[in-house]
N, C-alpha and C positions, 0 to 999 in steps of 0.2 A: 504494500500500500504506500501511497505517497500523500503528504500534506503540503499543499502550496504555502499555507501560512507558516508552518515550521520549516519548510524547505528540507524535509527529512523523509527518509524511507523507513518503513516498518516491515519486518519479515516475520511471518508466522505461519503456522499450519492449522488446519481445521478438518474435522470430519463432517461438519455441517455445511449447508449451502453457503457459498462465498458471500452472497448478498446479505444473508442473515448475520454472518460474522461481521461484515462491514458496518451494518446498521448498529450492532452492539458497540463497536469501537467508537462510532460517531456519537452515540448516546451515552458514552462513558459508563457502560454497564460493568466494566472490569475494575471500577474503583477510581477515585479521584487521584490516586498516586500512580496509576499505570502510565506507561510511556505515551499511550495514545489519548489520554484523557484531557490533555490541555487544549486540544482543538477538536473541531467537529467537521473538518473538511477532507477526511481521508478518502482516497479513491483507490480502487484496485488498478494496478498498472501491469500486473502479471499474475496469472492464475494457472498453475501447473497441476494437472491431475495425474496422480501416480497410483500404482496398484496396491500399495500398502502404506500404513502409517509409519512403518519402520524406514521405508525409503524416504518418505516426506521428512521425517526427523533428521535423517542423515543429510538431506539437501539443505534443510534449514540450518543445521549446525555448521555445515561447511560455509554457507553464505555469511553467517554471523561471525565465524572465526576469521574470515577474510577482512572484516572491519574496513570495508572499502566501498565507498559510494560508486567509485569508478567501476568496480566489479559488478555491482548491482545494476548499474546502468548498461553495462555490456550485455548482460543476460536479458534485460528488459527490452532493449532497443535493437540488438543485433541478433537476428534469427540464427546465424551460424554459430555465434558464441553460445546462445541458448541451447542449441542442439548438442554442442560439445559438452556443455555442463550436464544436460540430461543424460546423455549417453554414458558419462562417467559413473552414474549411479545405476543405470539400467543394465549395464554389462558386467555387473559383479555378482 
């Protein structure tokens, strides 16, 4: 997700419908101290569906460990980079 107001990305996983999850973040359902609670303009910039929660967790963890806006933007905006990233997890 991306917030124009904060100019920040948020990376997370869910087993529920993406639109439901987005609505919860924008309504601060996760508490006033959560990363997403300070603004309500989050939008989905990338939604990857994978076969298992385990793969989703590994992908999320990898992105967060990179600590790189540049990396996030590569997989969001560059289809080739996105496919390389996805294949890294699907071929294990």
